[in-house]
MARRO-952145 format. One record per residue (C-alpha): residue number from 1; residue in three letters; x, y, z. Coordinates in nm, 2 decimals, always signed. Example, Ala and Ser with C-alpha at 12.3 -4.5 7.8 and 13.67 -1.06 7.14 Angstrom:
BEGIN
{1,'ALA',{+1.23,-0.45,+0.78}}
{2,'SER',{+1.37,-0.11,+0.71}}
This chain:
BEGIN
{1,'MET',{-0.97,-2.12,-0.04}}
{2,'SER',{-0.75,-1.93,-0.29}}
{3,'GLU',{-0.53,-1.65,-0.16}}
{4,'ALA',{-0.62,-1.29,-0.28}}
{5,'LEU',{-0.38,-1.16,-0.54}}
{6,'TYR',{-0.29,-0.85,-0.34}}
{7,'ARG',{-0.17,-1.08,-0.06}}
{8,'LYS',{-0.01,-1.34,-0.27}}
{9,'TRP',{+0.18,-1.08,-0.48}}
{10,'ARG',{+0.27,-0.84,-0.19}}
{11,'PRO',{+0.63,-0.71,-0.26}}
{12,'GLY',{+0.90,-0.87,-0.05}}
{13,'THR',{+1.19,-0.64,-0.12}}
{14,'LEU',{+1.23,-0.26,-0.19}}
{15,'SER',{+1.32,-0.33,-0.55}}
{16,'GLU',{+0.98,-0.50,-0.61}}
{17,'LEU',{+0.78,-0.19,-0.50}}
{18,'VAL',{+0.58,-0.06,-0.79}}
{19,'GLY',{+0.58,+0.30,-0.89}}
{20,'GLN',{+0.77,+0.43,-0.58}}
{21,'ASN',{+1.12,+0.43,-0.69}}
{22,'HIS',{+1.20,+0.76,-0.50}}
{23,'VAL',{+1.10,+0.59,-0.17}}
{24,'ALA',{+1.26,+0.26,-0.24}}
{25,'HIS',{+1.60,+0.40,-0.33}}
{26,'THR',{+1.61,+0.64,-0.04}}
{27,'LEU',{+1.53,+0.36,+0.22}}
{28,'GLN',{+1.77,+0.12,+0.05}}
{29,'GLN',{+2.05,+0.37,+0.08}}
{30,'ALA',{+1.96,+0.44,+0.44}}
{31,'VAL',{+1.99,+0.07,+0.53}}
{32,'LEU',{+2.31,+0.02,+0.33}}
{33,'THR',{+2.48,+0.31,+0.49}}
{34,'ASP',{+2.34,+0.25,+0.84}}
{35,'ARG',{+2.15,+0.58,+0.86}}
{36,'VAL',{+1.80,+0.44,+0.93}}
{37,'SER',{+1.59,+0.69,+1.13}}
{38,'HIS',{+1.41,+0.62,+1.45}}
{39,'ALA',{+1.08,+0.73,+1.31}}
{40,'TYR',{+0.92,+0.74,+0.96}}
{41,'MET',{+0.59,+0.88,+0.83}}
{42,'PHE',{+0.46,+0.72,+0.51}}
{43,'CYS',{+0.19,+0.94,+0.35}}
{44,'GLY',{-0.03,+0.88,+0.04}}
{45,'PRO',{-0.34,+0.74,-0.11}}
{46,'ARG',{-0.46,+0.40,-0.03}}
{47,'GLY',{-0.32,+0.10,-0.21}}
{48,'THR',{+0.01,+0.26,-0.30}}
{49,'GLY',{+0.24,+0.04,-0.09}}
{50,'LYS',{+0.28,+0.22,+0.25}}
{51,'THR',{+0.22,-0.08,+0.47}}
{52,'SER',{+0.41,-0.31,+0.24}}
{53,'THR',{+0.71,-0.08,+0.25}}
{54,'ALA',{+0.69,-0.06,+0.63}}
{55,'ARG',{+0.72,-0.44,+0.65}}
{56,'ILE',{+1.00,-0.46,+0.39}}
{57,'LEU',{+1.19,-0.19,+0.60}}
{58,'ALA',{+1.13,-0.39,+0.92}}
{59,'LYS',{+1.28,-0.70,+0.73}}
{60,'ALA',{+1.57,-0.50,+0.60}}
{61,'VAL',{+1.69,-0.36,+0.94}}
{62,'ASN',{+1.66,-0.70,+1.10}}
{63,'CYS',{+1.77,-0.93,+0.81}}
{64,'LEU',{+2.05,-1.18,+0.91}}
{65,'SER',{+2.20,-1.16,+0.55}}
{66,'PRO',{+2.11,-0.82,+0.39}}
{67,'SER',{+2.25,-0.74,+0.05}}
{68,'ASP',{+2.28,-0.38,-0.10}}
{69,'GLY',{+2.04,-0.25,+0.16}}
{70,'GLU',{+1.78,-0.52,+0.07}}
{71,'PRO',{+1.64,-0.80,+0.29}}
{72,'ASP',{+1.73,-1.15,+0.15}}
{73,'ASP',{+1.36,-1.25,+0.21}}
{74,'SER',{+1.47,-1.59,+0.30}}
{75,'CYS',{+1.64,-1.58,+0.64}}
{76,'HIS',{+1.46,-1.68,+0.96}}
{77,'MET',{+1.38,-1.31,+1.05}}
{78,'CYS',{+1.25,-1.23,+0.70}}
{79,'LEU',{+1.03,-1.54,+0.70}}
{80,'ALA',{+0.89,-1.46,+1.04}}
{81,'VAL',{+0.77,-1.11,+0.91}}
{82,'ASN',{+0.63,-1.27,+0.59}}
{83,'GLU',{+0.44,-1.52,+0.79}}
{84,'GLY',{+0.31,-1.28,+1.05}}
{85,'ARG',{+0.49,-1.44,+1.35}}
{86,'ALA',{+0.77,-1.19,+1.41}}
{87,'ILE',{+0.76,-1.11,+1.78}}
{88,'ASP',{+0.95,-0.78,+1.74}}
{89,'LEU',{+0.73,-0.65,+1.47}}
{90,'ILE',{+0.42,-0.48,+1.63}}
{91,'GLU',{+0.15,-0.36,+1.40}}
{92,'ILE',{-0.12,-0.13,+1.54}}
{93,'ASP',{-0.43,-0.02,+1.37}}
{94,'ALA',{-0.48,+0.34,+1.50}}
{95,'ALA',{-0.84,+0.34,+1.38}}
{96,'SER',{-0.94,+0.09,+1.65}}
{97,'ASN',{-0.65,+0.16,+1.90}}
{98,'ARG',{-0.67,+0.54,+1.91}}
{99,'ARG',{-0.71,+0.62,+2.28}}
{100,'ILE',{-0.45,+0.76,+2.51}}
{101,'ALA',{-0.47,+0.43,+2.71}}
{102,'ASP',{-0.36,+0.23,+2.39}}
{103,'ILE',{-0.06,+0.46,+2.34}}
{104,'ARG',{+0.04,+0.46,+2.70}}
{105,'ASP',{+0.04,+0.08,+2.69}}
{106,'LEU',{+0.27,+0.10,+2.39}}
{107,'THR',{+0.51,+0.34,+2.55}}
{108,'GLU',{+0.53,+0.13,+2.87}}
{109,'LYS',{+0.63,-0.18,+2.68}}
{110,'ILE',{+0.86,+0.00,+2.43}}
{111,'HIS',{+1.16,+0.00,+2.68}}
{112,'TYR',{+1.19,-0.37,+2.68}}
{113,'SER',{+1.46,-0.50,+2.44}}
{114,'PRO',{+1.37,-0.70,+2.13}}
{115,'ALA',{+1.31,-1.07,+2.19}}
{116,'GLU',{+1.52,-1.19,+1.90}}
{117,'ALA',{+1.57,-0.91,+1.64}}
{118,'LYS',{+1.81,-0.62,+1.63}}
{119,'PHE',{+1.53,-0.36,+1.63}}
{120,'LYS',{+1.18,-0.37,+1.77}}
{121,'VAL',{+0.96,-0.21,+1.48}}
{122,'TYR',{+0.62,-0.05,+1.55}}
{123,'ILE',{+0.40,+0.00,+1.25}}
{124,'ILE',{+0.11,+0.24,+1.33}}
{125,'ASP',{-0.14,+0.23,+1.04}}
{126,'GLU',{-0.39,+0.52,+0.99}}
{127,'VAL',{-0.20,+0.72,+1.25}}
{128,'HIS',{-0.41,+1.03,+1.19}}
{129,'MET',{-0.70,+0.85,+1.37}}
{130,'LEU',{-0.53,+0.89,+1.71}}
{131,'THR',{-0.69,+1.13,+1.95}}
{132,'ARG',{-0.51,+1.46,+2.05}}
{133,'GLU',{-0.43,+1.30,+2.39}}
{134,'ALA',{-0.28,+0.99,+2.23}}
{135,'PHE',{-0.07,+1.20,+2.00}}
{136,'ASN',{+0.06,+1.39,+2.30}}
{137,'ALA',{+0.15,+1.06,+2.47}}
{138,'LEU',{+0.33,+0.95,+2.16}}
{139,'LEU',{+0.52,+1.27,+2.13}}
{140,'LYS',{+0.74,+1.22,+2.43}}
{141,'THR',{+0.85,+0.87,+2.30}}
{142,'LEU',{+0.93,+1.01,+1.96}}
{143,'GLU',{+1.15,+1.28,+2.12}}
{144,'GLU',{+1.35,+1.03,+2.32}}
{145,'PRO',{+1.31,+0.68,+2.17}}
{146,'PRO',{+1.51,+0.38,+2.29}}
{147,'VAL',{+1.79,+0.30,+2.05}}
{148,'HIS',{+1.64,-0.04,+1.97}}
{149,'VAL',{+1.30,+0.10,+1.85}}
{150,'ILE',{+1.19,+0.22,+1.50}}
{151,'PHE',{+0.85,+0.38,+1.45}}
{152,'ILE',{+0.69,+0.36,+1.10}}
{153,'MET',{+0.36,+0.54,+1.07}}
{154,'ALA',{+0.13,+0.54,+0.78}}
{155,'THR',{-0.15,+0.77,+0.69}}
{156,'THR',{-0.38,+0.86,+0.41}}
{157,'ASP',{-0.45,+1.21,+0.57}}
{158,'ALA',{-0.12,+1.37,+0.66}}
{159,'HIS',{-0.28,+1.70,+0.72}}
{160,'LYS',{-0.46,+1.55,+1.02}}
{161,'VAL',{-0.13,+1.46,+1.18}}
{162,'PRO',{+0.00,+1.72,+1.43}}
{163,'THR',{+0.31,+1.91,+1.30}}
{164,'THR',{+0.48,+1.83,+1.63}}
{165,'ILE',{+0.46,+1.47,+1.53}}
{166,'LEU',{+0.55,+1.52,+1.16}}
{167,'SER',{+0.86,+1.73,+1.25}}
{168,'ARG',{+1.01,+1.44,+1.44}}
{169,'THR',{+0.99,+1.18,+1.16}}
{170,'GLN',{+1.13,+1.13,+0.81}}
{171,'ARG',{+0.84,+1.19,+0.58}}
{172,'PHE',{+0.79,+0.99,+0.26}}
{173,'ASP',{+0.51,+1.08,+0.02}}
{174,'PHE',{+0.38,+0.79,-0.18}}
{175,'LYS',{+0.23,+0.90,-0.52}}
{176,'PRO',{-0.06,+0.73,-0.71}}
{177,'ILE',{+0.07,+0.46,-0.94}}
{178,'SER',{+0.07,+0.53,-1.30}}
{179,'ILE',{-0.17,+0.34,-1.54}}
{180,'ASN',{+0.14,+0.21,-1.73}}
{181,'ASP',{+0.31,+0.07,-1.41}}
{182,'ILE',{-0.01,-0.09,-1.29}}
{183,'SER',{-0.08,-0.25,-1.64}}
{184,'ASP',{+0.28,-0.39,-1.65}}
{185,'TYR',{+0.25,-0.54,-1.31}}
{186,'LEU',{-0.09,-0.70,-1.38}}
{187,'ILE',{+0.05,-0.85,-1.70}}
{188,'GLN',{+0.35,-0.98,-1.51}}
{189,'ILE',{+0.11,-1.15,-1.27}}
{190,'LEU',{-0.11,-1.29,-1.54}}
{191,'LYS',{+0.19,-1.44,-1.72}}
{192,'ALA',{+0.31,-1.60,-1.39}}
{193,'GLU',{-0.05,-1.74,-1.33}}
{194,'ASN',{-0.07,-1.86,-1.69}}
{195,'ILE',{-0.39,-1.68,-1.76}}
{196,'LYS',{-0.47,-1.54,-2.11}}
{197,'TYR',{-0.55,-1.18,-2.13}}
{198,'ASP',{-0.64,-0.88,-2.35}}
{199,'ALA',{-0.39,-0.60,-2.30}}
{200,'GLU',{-0.65,-0.34,-2.36}}
{201,'GLY',{-0.88,-0.49,-2.10}}
{202,'ILE',{-0.59,-0.48,-1.85}}
{203,'ARG',{-0.54,-0.11,-1.92}}
{204,'LEU',{-0.91,-0.06,-1.84}}
{205,'ILE',{-0.86,-0.22,-1.50}}
{206,'ALA',{-0.55,+0.00,-1.44}}
{207,'GLN',{-0.76,+0.31,-1.53}}
{208,'LYS',{-1.04,+0.21,-1.30}}
{209,'ALA',{-0.80,+0.15,-1.01}}
{210,'ALA',{-0.72,+0.53,-1.00}}
{211,'GLY',{-0.36,+0.49,-0.89}}
{212,'SER',{-0.42,+0.21,-0.63}}
{213,'LEU',{-0.24,-0.11,-0.70}}
{214,'ARG',{-0.44,-0.29,-0.43}}
{215,'ASP',{-0.76,-0.18,-0.60}}
{216,'ALA',{-0.63,-0.30,-0.94}}
{217,'LEU',{-0.54,-0.65,-0.80}}
{218,'SER',{-0.88,-0.68,-0.62}}
{219,'LEU',{-1.05,-0.59,-0.96}}
{220,'LEU',{-0.83,-0.84,-1.14}}
{221,'ASP',{-0.92,-1.11,-0.89}}
{222,'GLN',{-1.29,-1.03,-0.95}}
{223,'VAL',{-1.25,-1.06,-1.33}}
{224,'ILE',{-1.05,-1.39,-1.30}}
{225,'ALA',{-1.33,-1.54,-1.08}}
{226,'TYR',{-1.58,-1.45,-1.34}}
{227,'SER',{-1.41,-1.56,-1.65}}
{228,'SER',{-1.15,-1.81,-1.52}}
{229,'ASP',{-0.90,-1.89,-1.79}}
{230,'SER',{-0.93,-1.61,-2.04}}
{231,'LEU',{-0.98,-1.24,-1.99}}
{232,'ASP',{-1.12,-1.07,-2.29}}
{233,'ILE',{-1.21,-0.69,-2.30}}
{234,'GLU',{-1.58,-0.74,-2.33}}
{235,'THR',{-1.59,-0.96,-2.02}}
{236,'MET',{-1.39,-0.70,-1.83}}
{237,'ARG',{-1.63,-0.42,-1.93}}
{238,'ASP',{-1.92,-0.64,-1.81}}
{239,'VAL',{-1.78,-0.73,-1.48}}
{240,'LEU',{-1.64,-0.38,-1.40}}
{241,'GLY',{-1.93,-0.19,-1.54}}
{242,'ILE',{-1.71,+0.02,-1.77}}
{243,'ILE',{-1.90,+0.17,-2.07}}
{244,'LYS',{-1.75,+0.22,-2.41}}
{245,'GLU',{-1.62,+0.57,-2.47}}
{246,'ASN',{-1.81,+0.62,-2.79}}
{247,'ILE',{-2.14,+0.59,-2.60}}
{248,'TYR',{-2.05,+0.89,-2.38}}
{249,'LEU',{-1.95,+1.09,-2.69}}
{250,'ASN',{-2.28,+1.01,-2.87}}
{251,'ILE',{-2.48,+1.13,-2.57}}
{252,'ILE',{-2.27,+1.45,-2.55}}
{253,'LYS',{-2.34,+1.51,-2.93}}
{254,'THR',{-2.71,+1.45,-2.88}}
{255,'ILE',{-2.72,+1.69,-2.59}}
{256,'GLU',{-2.53,+1.95,-2.81}}
{257,'LYS',{-2.80,+1.92,-3.07}}
{258,'LYS',{-3.07,+1.97,-2.80}}
{259,'ASP',{-3.24,+1.65,-2.91}}
{260,'ASN',{-3.40,+1.57,-2.57}}
{261,'LYS',{-3.61,+1.29,-2.68}}
{262,'ASN',{-3.30,+1.10,-2.82}}
{263,'VAL',{-3.10,+1.17,-2.51}}
{264,'VAL',{-3.37,+1.00,-2.29}}
{265,'TYR',{-3.38,+0.71,-2.54}}
{266,'GLN',{-3.00,+0.67,-2.53}}
{267,'LEU',{-3.00,+0.67,-2.15}}
{268,'ASN',{-3.27,+0.42,-2.14}}
{269,'GLN',{-3.07,+0.20,-2.37}}
{270,'LEU',{-2.77,+0.24,-2.15}}
């Protein structure tokens, strides 16, 4: 079974993040100057790199041979994170572990020192899904965290996170990724995968992804599976269900002329 593109091409260092330079630079400087916070809040739309950035930061603070605030992505600790076997990296899905009992279990274990890393890193995804009682239980730990623990929380709905939690974290807002950045990244991947492509069609994928790089990679995977070795624009339109712009314009013009019969005809053709 082939590996999905969004997993295969997940960024491994901060410099590889797409469209989030403000986040990458700030975190890189924090690691470089040893000013890493005990708690971070990554906010933004889906597919913009929040979880990937959290994992990269976990590697950076525990890397055995960091360089300029970046993990080397090749030492034992970095490889453990990449391969999902890092004992001191605990990832929690708040959507399915949202009760106060789940957070109490976390806060009880948090005082144990890391098994092999310098820091024990907790990544709590979709943190806004926690119950009010669970947030209250988490609050005490955020106020007085052990020195060996770093919290990285991610959310697509920052307004649902209590201000008492937000005020105890460093907040980073991830923005939707531009069409140009997505297009450039997809082309980079296609060149590496040795797949022929139509640049205009790649731009269509970037537009349909609506700022989400993960969605763009999933759409690209779908198109590649359909057409295999060459991606032309017409194939991409068929697979993605994207209609040519002039068809919309013709319908609008027909509506403007109040030619109801022709409007119905064009819609039937469509």
